[in-house]
MDTraj code that builds the backbone (N, CA, C; nanometers):
import mdtraj as md
import numpy as np

residues = "MET ILE THR LEU LEU ARG THR LEU HIS ARG LEU ARG THR ASP VAL ALA LEU PRO ALA PRO SER CYS GLY ARG SER LEU ALA VAL ARG HIS VAL ASP ALA GLY SER CYS ASN GLY CYS GLU HIS GLU LEU THR LEU ALA MET SER PRO TYR GLU ASP ILE GLN ARG TYR GLY PHE GLY ILE VAL ALA SER PRO ARG HIS ALA ASP VAL LEU LEU VAL THR GLY THR VAL THR THR ARG MET ARG GLY PRO LEU LEU ALA ALA TYR ASP ALA MET PRO GLU PRO ARG ARG VAL VAL ALA LEU GLY ASP CYS ALA LEU ALA ARG GLY VAL LEU ALA SER ALA SER GLU ILE VAL GLY PRO VAL GLU SER VAL LEU PRO VAL ASP LEU ARG VAL PRO GLY CYS PRO PRO SER PRO THR ALA ILE ALA GLN ALA LEU ILE ASP VAL TYR GLU THR".split()
xyz = np.array([
    [0.0911, -0.0934, -0.0194],
    [0.0119, -0.0069, 0.0032],
    [0.1108, 0.1225, -0.0324],
    [0.1982, 0.0987, 0.0678],
    [0.2936, 0.1993, 0.0823],
    [0.3644, 0.2513, -0.0318],
    [0.3756, 0.1639, -0.1162],
    [0.3767, 0.1851, -0.2551],
    [0.3584, 0.2577, -0.3920],
    [0.1885, 0.2223, -0.3541],
    [0.1071, 0.2165, -0.4164],
    [0.0553, 0.4143, -0.4029],
    [0.0930, 0.4487, -0.2567],
    [0.0909, 0.5834, -0.2347],
    [0.2011, 0.6490, -0.2920],
    [0.2878, 0.6492, -0.2380],
    [0.4008, 0.6752, -0.2744],
    [0.4353, 0.6572, -0.4870],
    [0.3676, 0.5786, -0.5321],
    [0.3097, 0.6276, -0.6656],
    [0.2761, 0.6960, -0.7291],
    [0.1490, 0.7178, -0.6480],
    [0.0126, 0.7937, -0.7141],
    [0.1219, 0.9550, -0.6526],
    [0.1911, 0.9048, -0.5341],
    [0.1890, 1.1215, -0.5323],
    [0.3008, 1.1650, -0.6227],
    [0.3934, 1.0309, -0.6386],
    [0.5276, 1.0363, -0.7919],
    [0.4648, 1.1304, -0.8903],
    [0.3392, 1.0169, -0.9357],
    [0.2555, 1.0828, -1.0535],
    [0.1808, 1.1782, -1.0611],
    [0.1231, 1.2372, -0.9438],
    [0.0987, 1.3767, -0.9272],
    [0.1482, 1.4729, -0.9426],
    [0.2719, 1.4877, -0.9281],
    [0.4031, 1.5837, -0.8878],
    [0.4313, 1.5574, -1.0295],
    [0.4495, 1.4368, -1.0850],
    [0.4954, 1.4530, -1.2296],
    [0.3897, 1.5543, -1.3270],
    [0.2822, 1.4966, -1.2949],
    [0.2179, 1.5752, -1.4044],
    [0.1508, 1.6692, -1.3629],
    [0.1454, 1.7404, -1.2376],
    [0.1895, 1.8901, -1.1716],
    [-0.0059, 1.9614, -1.2061],
    [-0.0655, 1.7998, -1.1218],
    [-0.2019, 1.8972, -1.1514],
    [-0.2401, 1.9743, -1.1037],
    [-0.3387, 2.1068, -1.1211],
    [-0.3406, 2.1688, -0.9910],
    [-0.4279, 2.1576, -0.8891],
    [-0.3851, 2.2082, -0.8062],
    [-0.4909, 2.2290, -0.6432],
    [-0.6633, 2.2149, -0.6998],
    [-0.6934, 2.2102, -0.5598],
    [-0.8528, 2.2356, -0.5965],
    [-0.8942, 2.3853, -0.5818],
    [-0.9346, 2.4257, -0.6246],
    [-0.9852, 2.6185, -0.5925],
    [-1.1155, 2.6290, -0.4896],
    [-1.1976, 2.5389, -0.5067],
    [-1.2656, 2.5350, -0.3607],
    [-1.2838, 2.3999, -0.2875],
    [-1.3477, 2.4116, -0.1656],
    [-1.3825, 2.3083, -0.0757],
    [-1.5298, 2.2033, -0.0438],
    [-1.5996, 2.2781, -0.2298],
    [-1.7382, 2.2331, -0.2012],
    [-1.6984, 2.1474, -0.2603],
    [-1.8198, 2.0017, -0.3148],
    [-1.8399, 1.8869, -0.3412],
    [-1.9463, 1.8771, -0.4177],
    [-1.9218, 1.8215, -0.5431],
    [-2.0001, 1.8061, -0.6681],
    [-2.0565, 1.6431, -0.6811],
    [-2.1915, 1.6360, -0.6672],
    [-2.2687, 1.4821, -0.6794],
    [-2.2718, 1.4336, -0.7905],
    [-2.2068, 1.3423, -0.8880],
    [-2.2929, 1.3556, -0.9962],
    [-2.3636, 1.1930, -1.0290],
    [-2.4470, 1.1955, -1.0670],
    [-2.5087, 1.0549, -1.1115],
    [-2.5057, 1.0554, -1.2904],
    [-2.4669, 1.0055, -1.2737],
    [-2.4352, 0.9102, -1.4105],
    [-2.5583, 0.8628, -1.5275],
    [-2.5731, 0.8980, -1.6189],
    [-2.7419, 0.7666, -1.6710],
    [-2.6530, 0.7673, -1.7960],
    [-2.7122, 0.6052, -1.8990],
    [-2.6361, 0.5854, -1.9951],
    [-2.7533, 0.5613, -2.0751],
    [-2.7999, 0.7137, -2.1980],
    [-2.9276, 0.6862, -2.2236],
    [-2.9617, 0.5398, -2.3655],
    [-2.8080, 0.5172, -2.4385],
    [-2.7833, 0.4752, -2.4717],
    [-2.7146, 0.4040, -2.5655],
    [-2.5640, 0.4423, -2.5111],
    [-2.4311, 0.4574, -2.5526],
    [-2.3349, 0.3294, -2.5906],
    [-2.2731, 0.3906, -2.6477],
    [-2.1639, 0.2172, -2.7431],
    [-2.0812, 0.1553, -2.5984],
    [-2.0641, 0.2440, -2.5216],
    [-2.0374, 0.2734, -2.4150],
    [-1.8650, 0.3291, -2.3847],
    [-1.8235, 0.4128, -2.4780],
    [-1.7089, 0.4860, -2.5296],
    [-1.7059, 0.5548, -2.4112],
    [-1.7565, 0.6319, -2.3967],
    [-1.8217, 0.7675, -2.3360],
    [-1.8158, 0.6705, -2.1777],
    [-1.8423, 0.5961, -2.1284],
    [-1.8450, 0.4930, -1.9926],
    [-1.6779, 0.4653, -1.9529],
    [-1.6146, 0.4630, -2.0559],
    [-1.4947, 0.4242, -2.0338],
    [-1.3981, 0.4911, -1.9855],
    [-1.4447, 0.6369, -2.0818],
    [-1.3576, 0.7639, -2.0498],
    [-1.3677, 0.8467, -1.9095],
    [-1.4930, 0.8271, -1.8653],
    [-1.5347, 0.8803, -1.7887],
    [-1.4985, 0.8038, -1.6477],
    [-1.4495, 0.6834, -1.7374],
    [-1.4056, 0.5470, -1.5494],
    [-1.3001, 0.6473, -1.5603],
    [-1.1705, 0.6603, -1.6946],
    [-1.0672, 0.7078, -1.6912],
    [-1.0347, 0.8646, -1.6206],
    [-1.1589, 0.8643, -1.6088],
    [-1.1405, 1.0475, -1.5710],
    [-1.1495, 1.0016, -1.4568],
    [-1.1849, 0.9408, -1.3543],
    [-1.1762, 0.9092, -1.2597],
    [-1.0577, 0.8408, -1.1668],
    [-0.9891, 0.7805, -1.2546],
    [-0.8502, 0.7135, -1.2223],
    [-0.7375, 0.8201, -1.1568],
    [-0.6412, 0.7516, -1.0798],
    [-0.5710, 0.8532, -1.0223],
    [-0.4535, 0.9715, -1.0931],
    [-0.4740, 0.9469, -1.2383],
    [-0.4227, 0.9948, -1.2959],
    [-0.4583, 1.1333, -1.3300],
    [-0.6327, 1.1249, -1.4160],
    [-0.6988, 1.3181, -1.3953],
    [-0.7071, 1.3443, -1.2906],
    [-0.7060, 1.2161, -1.1796],
    [-0.8007, 1.2322, -1.0260],
    [-0.9424, 1.3586, -1.0205],
    [-1.0309, 1.3420, -1.0428],
    [-1.1008, 1.4371, -1.0105],
    [-1.2344, 1.4346, -0.9111],
    [-1.1577, 1.3113, -0.8099],
    [-1.2125, 1.3702, -0.6758],
    [-1.1261, 1.4638, -0.5990],
    [-1.0733, 1.4920, -0.6508],
    [-0.9582, 1.6126, -0.5665],
    [-1.0511, 1.7350, -0.5699],
    [-1.1271, 1.7539, -0.6761],
    [-1.2372, 1.8442, -0.6735],
    [-1.3328, 1.8168, -0.6000],
    [-1.3143, 1.7628, -0.4951],
    [-1.4987, 1.7060, -0.5014],
    [-1.5633, 1.6352, -0.5011],
    [-1.5265, 1.5635, -0.6608],
    [-1.6642, 1.5033, -0.7484],
    [-1.6625, 1.4001, -0.7166],
    [-1.8045, 1.3505, -0.7102],
    [-1.8131, 1.1574, -0.6730],
    [-1.9225, 1.1347, -0.7098],
    [-1.8967, 1.0541, -0.7887],
    [-2.0689, 0.9170, -0.8600],
    [-2.1276, 0.8680, -0.7560],
    [-2.2514, 0.9484, -0.7317],
    [-2.3729, 0.8428, -0.6536],
    [-2.4393, 0.7564, -0.6794],
    [-2.5059, 0.6837, -0.6365],
    [-2.5729, 0.6043, -0.6849],
    [-2.7603, 0.6568, -0.6794],
    [-2.7589, 0.6843, -0.6601],
    [-2.9033, 0.7939, -0.6323],
    [-2.9240, 0.9009, -0.7035],
    [-3.0143, 0.8703, -0.7799],
    [-3.0495, 1.0726, -0.8219],
    [-3.0733, 1.1747, -0.7109],
    [-3.1072, 1.0991, -0.6156],
    [-3.1685, 1.2168, -0.4827],
    [-3.0743, 1.2819, -0.4443],
    [-2.9585, 1.2158, -0.4313],
    [-2.7884, 1.2771, -0.3868],
    [-2.7260, 1.3552, -0.5087],
    [-2.7844, 1.3951, -0.6110],
    [-2.6971, 1.3978, -0.7210],
    [-2.7104, 1.5725, -0.7128],
    [-2.6390, 1.6553, -0.7691],
    [-2.6247, 1.7563, -0.8217],
    [-2.6489, 1.8007, -1.0058],
    [-2.5610, 1.7322, -1.0613],
    [-2.4761, 1.6548, -1.1526],
    [-2.6146, 1.5795, -1.2168],
    [-2.6551, 1.5719, -1.3013],
    [-2.6568, 1.4235, -1.3996],
    [-2.6097, 1.4559, -1.5740],
    [-2.5196, 1.3539, -1.5140],
    [-2.4411, 1.3445, -1.6723],
    [-2.4452, 1.1896, -1.7383],
    [-2.5331, 1.2996, -1.8865],
    [-2.5785, 1.1655, -1.9570],
    [-2.5520, 1.1524, -2.0968],
    [-2.5254, 0.9908, -2.1099],
    [-2.4158, 0.9517, -2.2015],
    [-2.5086, 0.8835, -2.3223],
    [-2.4862, 0.8869, -2.4378],
    [-2.5597, 0.8450, -2.5152],
    [-2.6942, 0.9648, -2.5796],
    [-2.7506, 0.8433, -2.7039],
    [-2.8727, 0.9004, -2.8073],
    [-2.9584, 0.7901, -2.6603],
    [-3.0328, 0.9449, -2.6372],
    [-3.2229, 0.8873, -2.5868],
    [-3.2693, 0.8320, -2.6385],
    [-3.2875, 0.6322, -2.5974],
    [-3.3387, 0.5555, -2.6777],
    [-3.4997, 0.5679, -2.6202],
    [-3.5909, 0.4791, -2.6731],
    [-3.7111, 0.5075, -2.6736],
    [-3.7780, 0.4528, -2.4949],
    [-3.6502, 0.3672, -2.4912],
    [-3.6820, 0.2509, -2.3420],
    [-3.6517, 0.3057, -2.2329],
    [-3.4980, 0.4764, -2.2560],
    [-3.4536, 0.5435, -2.1352],
    [-3.4647, 0.6537, -2.1106],
    [-3.6276, 0.7126, -2.2490],
    [-3.6438, 0.7969, -2.1959],
    [-3.7201, 0.8209, -2.0273],
    [-3.7932, 0.7183, -2.0205],
    [-3.9251, 0.7388, -1.8717],
    [-3.8295, 0.7479, -1.7748],
    [-3.6863, 0.6144, -1.7203],
    [-3.5613, 0.6488, -1.6749],
    [-3.5104, 0.7594, -1.6619],
    [-3.4730, 0.8144, -1.7474],
    [-3.3940, 0.9509, -1.7504],
    [-3.4792, 1.0618, -1.7085],
    [-3.5952, 1.0633, -1.7350],
    [-3.6836, 1.2093, -1.6612],
    [-3.7443, 1.1495, -1.5414],
    [-3.7490, 0.9877, -1.4836],
    [-3.7230, 1.0015, -1.3214],
    [-3.6648, 1.0333, -1.2607],
    [-3.4966, 1.0144, -1.2977],
    [-3.3886, 1.0355, -1.2482],
    [-3.3876, 1.2034, -1.2428],
    [-3.4779, 1.2519, -1.3338],
    [-3.3907, 1.3945, -1.3906],
    [-3.4748, 1.4437, -1.2518],
    [-3.6284, 1.4121, -1.2682],
    [-3.7024, 1.4952, -1.1752],
    [-3.6945, 1.4508, -1.0169],
    [-3.6455, 1.3442, -0.9772],
    [-3.5617, 1.2993, -0.8704],
    [-3.4905, 1.3917, -0.7938],
    [-3.4566, 1.4468, -0.8482],
    [-3.2594, 1.5534, -0.8194],
    [-3.3180, 1.6067, -0.7887],
    [-3.2536, 1.6869, -0.6664],
    [-3.3056, 1.8045, -0.5857],
    [-3.2456, 1.9470, -0.6513],
    [-3.3487, 2.0412, -0.6426],
    [-3.2580, 2.1886, -0.7247],
    [-3.1676, 2.2387, -0.6538],
    [-3.0893, 2.2866, -0.6985],
    [-3.0378, 2.3965, -0.8152],
    [-3.0319, 2.2817, -0.8848],
    [-3.0193, 2.1637, -1.0166],
    [-2.9779, 2.0828, -1.1042],
    [-2.9538, 2.0813, -1.2167],
    [-2.7903, 2.0448, -1.2220],
    [-2.7567, 2.1184, -1.3590],
    [-2.7394, 1.9558, -1.4554],
    [-2.7749, 1.9661, -1.6552],
    [-2.7806, 1.8035, -1.6810],
    [-2.6333, 1.8487, -1.7427],
    [-2.5618, 1.7474, -1.7582],
    [-2.4658, 1.7706, -1.9335],
    [-2.4583, 1.6564, -1.9939],
    [-2.4754, 1.6703, -2.0897],
    [-2.4253, 1.5780, -2.2361],
    [-2.3322, 1.5486, -2.2529],
    [-2.2803, 1.4305, -2.2627],
    [-2.1826, 1.4356, -2.2607],
    [-2.1555, 1.3048, -2.3636],
    [-2.0367, 1.3259, -2.5139],
    [-2.0212, 1.2587, -2.5798],
    [-2.1677, 1.2597, -2.7489],
    [-2.0778, 1.2952, -2.8468],
    [-2.1369, 1.2848, -2.9901],
    [-2.3077, 1.2658, -2.9546],
    [-2.2984, 1.1086, -2.9519],
    [-2.4469, 1.0829, -2.9624],
    [-2.4951, 1.1406, -2.8632],
    [-2.4804, 1.1976, -2.7943],
    [-2.6028, 1.2735, -2.6722],
    [-2.6240, 1.3818, -2.7441],
    [-2.5326, 1.4557, -2.8538],
    [-2.5526, 1.6130, -2.8632],
    [-2.6311, 1.5987, -3.0300],
    [-2.6629, 1.3985, -3.0221],
    [-2.7107, 1.4383, -3.1588],
    [-2.6254, 1.3935, -3.2837],
    [-2.4362, 1.3490, -3.2575],
    [-2.3809, 1.3140, -3.3943],
    [-2.3950, 1.2131, -3.4535],
    [-2.4088, 1.1302, -3.3512],
    [-2.4662, 0.9811, -3.3904],
    [-2.5344, 0.9345, -3.3554],
    [-2.5476, 0.7891, -3.4487],
    [-2.6969, 0.7092, -3.5030],
    [-2.6054, 0.5679, -3.4032],
    [-2.7188, 0.5061, -3.3402],
    [-2.6922, 0.3586, -3.2780],
    [-2.7882, 0.2678, -3.2971],
    [-2.9076, 0.3153, -3.3758],
    [-3.0410, 0.2199, -3.4007],
    [-3.1293, 0.2571, -3.5045],
    [-3.1837, 0.1779, -3.4888],
    [-3.3133, 0.2891, -3.6085],
    [-3.3694, 0.3663, -3.5501],
    [-3.4427, 0.4438, -3.6254],
    [-3.4990, 0.5918, -3.5906],
    [-3.6141, 0.5864, -3.4877],
    [-3.6715, 0.4468, -3.5532],
    [-3.8392, 0.4051, -3.4322],
    [-3.7375, 0.3818, -3.3330],
    [-3.6486, 0.3616, -3.2351],
    [-3.5714, 0.3471, -3.1309],
    [-3.5365, 0.4681, -3.0615],
    [-3.4824, 0.5455, -3.1678],
    [-3.4458, 0.6669, -3.1312],
    [-3.4918, 0.7994, -3.0498],
    [-3.5380, 0.8490, -2.9256],
    [-3.6182, 0.9663, -2.9065],
    [-3.5759, 1.0701, -2.9851],
    [-3.4544, 1.1122, -2.9591],
    [-3.3034, 1.1715, -2.9909],
    [-3.1680, 1.2295, -2.9411],
    [-3.1874, 1.3452, -2.9044],
    [-3.0668, 1.3802, -2.8120],
    [-3.1100, 1.4154, -2.6841],
    [-3.0389, 1.3825, -2.6081],
    [-3.0679, 1.4618, -2.4631],
    [-3.1309, 1.6040, -2.4244],
    [-3.0940, 1.6900, -2.5306],
    [-3.1778, 1.8377, -2.4890],
    [-3.3468, 1.7705, -2.6063],
    [-3.3592, 1.7347, -2.6515],
    [-3.4853, 1.6806, -2.6826],
    [-3.5897, 1.6358, -2.5902],
    [-3.5404, 1.5718, -2.4608],
    [-3.5802, 1.5297, -2.3795],
    [-3.5490, 1.6446, -2.2446],
    [-3.3968, 1.7099, -2.1980],
    [-3.4123, 1.7826, -2.0731],
    [-3.3489, 1.9201, -2.1629],
    [-3.3848, 1.9984, -2.0121],
    [-3.2792, 2.0788, -2.0876],
    [-3.1286, 2.1005, -1.9708],
    [-3.0582, 2.0758, -2.0906],
    [-2.9057, 2.0877, -2.1189],
    [-2.8295, 2.2062, -2.0524],
    [-2.7192, 2.2159, -1.9525],
    [-2.6389, 2.2979, -1.9255],
    [-2.5351, 2.3246, -2.0452],
    [-2.4805, 2.1785, -1.9671],
    [-2.3374, 2.2052, -2.0742],
    [-2.3162, 2.0724, -2.1255],
    [-2.2676, 2.0696, -2.3114],
    [-2.2610, 1.9782, -2.4045],
    [-2.1257, 1.9821, -2.4074],
    [-2.0597, 1.8228, -2.4375],
    [-1.9097, 1.8052, -2.4263],
    [-1.9147, 1.6990, -2.5481],
    [-1.8138, 1.7406, -2.6334],
    [-1.8054, 1.6801, -2.7957],
    [-1.6947, 1.6058, -2.7556],
    [-1.7741, 1.5305, -2.8287],
    [-1.6230, 1.4344, -2.8606],
    [-1.7117, 1.2518, -2.8805],
    [-1.5971, 1.1841, -2.9223],
    [-1.6319, 1.0493, -2.9522],
    [-1.4944, 0.9351, -2.9411],
    [-1.5294, 0.9150, -2.8098],
    [-1.5287, 0.9636, -2.7002],
    [-1.4697, 1.0818, -2.6438],
    [-1.5446, 1.1739, -2.5415],
    [-1.4101, 1.2666, -2.5508],
    [-1.3407, 1.2312, -2.4554],
    [-1.2191, 1.2878, -2.4377],
    [-1.1357, 1.2245, -2.3126],
    [-1.1345, 1.3193, -2.2317],
    [-1.1077, 1.1868, -2.1574],
    [-1.0866, 1.1925, -1.9815],
    [-1.0625, 1.3454, -1.9255],
    [-0.9499, 1.3858, -1.9994],
    [-0.9551, 1.5736, -1.9657],
    [-1.0666, 1.6218, -1.9880],
    [-1.0790, 1.6181, -2.1062],
    [-1.1954, 1.7198, -2.1713],
    [-1.3341, 1.7117, -2.0351],
    [-1.3347, 1.5474, -2.0208],
    [-1.4545, 1.5331, -1.8995],
    [-1.4355, 1.6189, -1.7596],
    [-1.3302, 1.6328, -1.7493],
    [-1.2767, 1.6615, -1.6496],
    [-1.3085, 1.7512, -1.6222],
    [-1.2672, 1.8657, -1.7488],
    [-1.2387, 1.9939, -1.7802],
    [-1.4288, 2.0675, -1.7295],
    [-1.5104, 1.9626, -1.8171],
    [-1.6121, 2.0514, -1.8165],
    [-1.7182, 1.9933, -1.6467],
    [-1.6898, 1.8788, -1.6172],
    [-1.6947, 1.9262, -1.4765],
    [-1.6754, 1.9818, -1.3753],
    [-1.5439, 2.0421, -1.4145],
    [-1.4851, 2.1914, -1.3272],
    [-1.5383, 2.2798, -1.3945],
    [-1.6055, 2.2711, -1.5308],
    [-1.6616, 2.4187, -1.5475],
    [-1.8234, 2.3972, -1.4768],
    [-1.8795, 2.3076, -1.4827],
    [-2.0266, 2.3032, -1.4050],
    [-1.9593, 2.3340, -1.2416],
    [-1.8953, 2.2983, -1.1943],
    [-1.8646, 2.2772, -1.0828],
    [-1.8444, 2.4458, -1.0261],
    [-1.7519, 2.5145, -1.0646],
    [-1.7708, 2.6912, -1.1052],
    [-1.8944, 2.7451, -1.1133],
    [-2.0115, 2.7179, -1.2501],
    [-2.0656, 2.8207, -1.2361],
    [-2.2086, 2.7767, -1.1007],
])
top = md.Topology()
chain = top.add_chain()
for i, resn in enumerate(residues, 1):
    res = top.add_residue(resn, chain, resSeq=i)
    for name in ("N", "CA", "C"):
        top.add_atom(name, md.element.get_by_symbol(name[0]), res)
traj = md.Trajectory(xyz[None], top)
């Protein structure tokens, strides 16, 4: 364990990660509305020790009732429209919605038109759009920082 912590400290020093700007926390609820899982892999990497967005107070929560931000990936499918709206309605105010990836922004198609509702903003009000197929972990971290600071 000591070796792991030393390696993590060395990595953080080598990368020269900036210190957190404030002491608040931000709870993020992720919903996959119909993606290929590319964005999910990059989101996992954003939580890894290299990007280490937990140092800013970001955390993925299991319940939308505890979330400040709803992070949506993928084109909204007909079967995920209801659960997506239920998650949004369960969130306390003020709530933010982030559309992550090209599919969430209606720039990609994964199924027939009869099974797709459309982009996230056709279902929910979107506060921040993060383009990319998939967006890099750095872009995801920066987007969450932008939501955090506004």
